[in-house]
C-alpha positions as CSV (number, residue, x, y, z in Angstrom):
1,M,58.8,42.7,93.7
2,S,57.4,40.7,96.7
3,A,59.4,38.3,98.6
4,P,60.0,34.5,97.9
5,K,57.2,32.5,99.4
6,L,59.3,29.5,101.7
7,L,57.5,26.7,103.5
8,L,59.3,25.3,105.9
9,V,58.9,22.0,106.9
10,E,61.2,20.7,110.1
11,D,60.2,19.4,113.8
12,D,63.7,19.9,115.5
13,Q,62.1,23.3,117.0
14,A,65.4,24.8,117.4
15,L,66.6,24.5,113.7
16,A,63.2,25.6,112.5
17,E,63.7,28.4,114.4
18,L,67.3,29.5,113.7
19,L,66.2,28.3,109.9
20,E,63.4,30.5,110.2
21,Y,65.0,33.9,111.4
22,R,67.9,33.2,108.9
23,F,65.4,33.8,106.0
24,E,63.4,36.1,107.0
25,S,66.6,38.2,107.1
26,E,67.7,37.8,104.1
27,G,64.3,39.1,102.8
28,Y,61.7,35.4,102.5
29,N,58.5,35.4,103.8
30,V,58.4,32.1,105.4
31,R,55.6,29.9,107.4
32,T,56.6,26.8,108.8
33,T,55.5,23.5,110.5
34,S,56.4,20.3,112.3
35,D,54.0,18.1,110.7
36,G,53.5,17.0,107.3
37,D,49.9,17.1,107.2
38,E,50.2,20.9,107.9
39,A,52.2,21.2,105.1
40,L,50.4,20.2,102.8
41,V,47.4,22.1,104.3
42,L,49.9,25.4,104.3
43,A,50.0,24.9,100.7
44,S,47.5,24.2,99.1
45,E,46.0,27.3,100.8
46,D,48.6,29.7,99.4
47,T,51.3,27.4,97.0
48,P,54.8,28.1,98.0
49,D,57.5,29.9,95.7
50,L,60.0,26.9,97.6
51,V,59.4,24.2,100.6
52,I,62.1,23.1,102.8
53,L,61.1,19.3,103.8
54,D,62.8,17.9,106.7
55,W,62.5,13.3,105.1
56,M,61.6,12.6,109.3
57,I,59.2,14.6,110.3
58,E,55.3,14.3,112.3
59,G,52.2,12.7,110.4
60,T,53.0,12.2,107.0
61,S,56.2,11.2,105.8
62,G,58.2,13.7,104.4
63,L,58.9,11.7,101.7
64,E,55.2,11.0,100.8
65,V,54.6,15.1,101.1
66,C,57.3,15.3,98.4
67,R,55.1,12.5,96.6
68,R,51.8,14.0,96.9
69,L,53.3,17.6,96.7
70,R,54.2,16.6,92.9
71,R,51.0,15.0,92.1
72,D,49.2,18.2,92.8
73,K,49.3,20.3,89.7
74,A,49.4,23.4,91.9
75,T,52.8,22.2,93.3
76,A,53.9,20.2,90.5
77,A,56.7,22.4,89.7
78,V,57.2,23.9,93.2
79,P,60.6,23.8,94.1
80,I,61.6,21.1,97.4
81,I,64.5,20.9,99.2
82,M,65.1,17.4,101.5
83,L,66.8,17.5,104.3
84,T,67.8,14.3,106.3
85,A,70.4,13.0,108.2
86,R,70.1,9.7,106.5
87,E,73.7,9.4,104.3
88,A,73.2,6.4,102.1
89,E,73.3,7.0,98.9
90,D,70.1,5.1,98.3
91,D,68.4,7.5,100.8
92,R,69.7,10.6,98.2
93,V,68.1,8.1,94.8
94,R,64.9,7.7,96.8
95,G,64.3,11.3,97.5
96,L,65.7,12.6,94.1
97,D,63.5,10.3,92.8
98,T,60.5,10.9,94.6
99,G,61.1,14.7,93.6
100,A,63.4,16.6,95.5
101,D,65.0,18.9,93.9
102,D,68.4,19.0,95.7
103,Y,68.4,16.6,99.1
104,I,71.3,18.2,102.0
105,T,72.3,15.9,105.0
106,K,71.9,17.2,108.6
107,P,74.2,18.5,110.5
108,F,74.5,21.3,107.9
109,S,75.7,24.9,107.6
110,P,72.5,27.0,107.3
111,R,75.0,29.6,105.0
112,E,75.3,26.3,102.7
113,L,71.7,26.0,102.9
114,L,70.6,30.3,102.2
115,A,72.9,29.4,98.9
116,R,71.7,26.4,97.6
117,V,68.3,27.8,98.2
118,S,68.9,31.2,96.4
119,A,70.5,29.0,93.1
120,V,66.8,26.8,92.9
121,L,65.3,29.8,92.8
122,R,68.0,31.7,90.2
123,R,67.3,28.3,87.8
124,V,63.6,27.8,88.5
125,R,62.2,31.1,88.8
126,P,65.0,34.0,87.7
127,A,62.0,36.9,88.7
128,L,62.2,35.9,92.6
129,A,66.4,36.7,92.4
130,G,65.4,39.7,90.5
131,E,66.2,38.1,87.4
132,S,64.9,39.5,83.6
133,L,62.9,36.5,82.2
134,E,63.6,36.2,79.0
135,V,60.4,34.1,76.9
136,G,60.6,34.2,73.4
137,D,60.9,37.7,71.7
138,L,59.7,39.5,75.5
139,K,61.9,40.3,77.9
140,L,60.5,41.8,81.8
141,D,62.5,43.3,84.1
142,P,60.9,42.6,87.7
143,V,63.6,45.3,89.4
144,A,62.5,47.9,86.7
145,H,59.2,46.9,86.3
146,R,59.3,47.3,82.4
147,V,58.5,44.7,79.8
148,E,59.8,45.2,76.5
149,R,59.3,43.1,73.2
150,R,61.7,43.6,70.5
151,G,63.0,45.9,72.2
152,Q,59.8,48.1,72.3
153,Q,58.7,49.4,75.6
154,L,55.4,48.4,76.2
155,Q,52.9,50.0,78.5
156,I,51.1,47.3,81.3
157,G,48.5,47.8,83.4
158,P,49.3,46.5,87.0
159,T,46.6,43.3,86.9
160,E,48.1,42.0,83.3
161,Y,51.5,42.8,84.4
162,R,51.1,40.5,87.6
163,L,49.1,38.2,84.9
164,L,52.3,38.1,81.9
165,K,55.1,37.6,85.1
166,F,53.2,34.0,85.8
167,F,52.9,33.5,82.3
168,M,57.0,34.2,81.9
169,E,57.5,31.9,85.2
170,H,56.1,29.4,83.5
171,P,56.1,29.3,79.7
172,R,54.6,26.2,78.3
173,R,52.7,25.7,81.3
174,V,48.6,25.3,80.9
175,F,46.9,27.1,84.1
176,S,43.3,26.8,83.8
177,R,41.5,29.7,85.6
178,G,41.0,28.9,88.0
179,Q,44.8,28.4,88.9
180,L,45.3,31.4,87.1
181,L,42.9,33.4,89.3
182,D,45.2,31.7,93.2
183,A,48.4,33.0,91.6
184,V,48.2,36.7,90.3
185,W,44.5,37.4,92.4
186,G,45.9,35.7,95.6
187,T,43.9,32.4,96.9
188,G,40.2,32.6,98.0
189,S,39.6,35.6,95.5
190,E,36.0,35.9,95.4
191,I,36.3,37.6,91.5
192,E,35.3,35.3,88.8
193,E,37.1,32.6,86.3
194,R,35.4,34.7,83.3
195,T,37.1,38.0,84.7
196,V,40.2,35.7,83.9
197,D,39.6,36.1,80.1
198,V,38.9,39.6,80.6
199,H,42.0,40.1,82.1
200,I,43.9,38.0,79.1
201,R,42.0,39.6,76.1
202,R,44.1,43.0,77.7
203,L,47.1,41.6,78.3
204,R,47.6,40.0,74.5
205,K,46.1,43.4,73.7
206,A,49.2,45.1,75.6
207,I,51.8,42.4,74.1
208,T,50.7,43.1,70.7
209,I,53.0,44.7,68.0
210,V,53.3,45.4,64.2
211,N,54.3,42.2,63.3
212,T,54.8,39.4,65.8
213,T,52.2,36.8,66.6
214,D,50.5,35.9,69.8
215,P,52.5,34.2,72.3
216,I,49.3,33.1,74.3
217,R,47.9,30.1,73.3
218,T,44.6,29.3,74.4
219,V,44.4,25.4,75.5
220,R,40.3,24.7,74.4
221,S,38.8,23.0,78.0
222,A,41.8,23.9,79.7
223,G,43.1,27.8,79.9
224,Y,46.3,28.9,78.3
225,A,49.4,28.9,77.8
226,M,52.5,30.6,77.3
227,E,54.0,30.0,74.5
228,P,58.0,31.3,72.9
229,V,57.5,33.2,70.3
């Protein structure tokens, strides 16, 4: 199981170094920046699994960064935890209304932040916490690398497994071929988009057993989505 990717946006260098050390010690892959504009570039280059975002940062403000991440289809579902010295209720409401999933005021305990991050990831992406994924009658165990449908173990190739895992982490969401290429093959991949169609066909074949419905929906001119069946 790959390490959760964390984007830390914090302009207090001492605090950023402390948090980077604590999260990397817990197995996270951490990228840091103190600049809002750079944060947007980093998020677009390699979509993080979660963003820790300070409100008062260099360049574009944390609040505006949050707003833009929510507008971008590639990062719209990425969890965001905002850090700020602003304690007023109105500020907290503004942060949450802008799209933050959680809000922590300074000073705070790094241990509490670790717990908050873990809780958010368990809720939105269970596989990152080592928990099984279930969508309809499909079950994926990311630790055992095992996929079952109605209790029957399925034999799935490595690329199809990554594709299935991504779909199961985001049920009902429609993804274009380009988005699937970035998520499954990696940003900057030189693989052609039509390759996605080939692996979708292979995945459909692998997860189809007697008396079951195809859970992968083709959305014309848009891409693919997984539906619980």
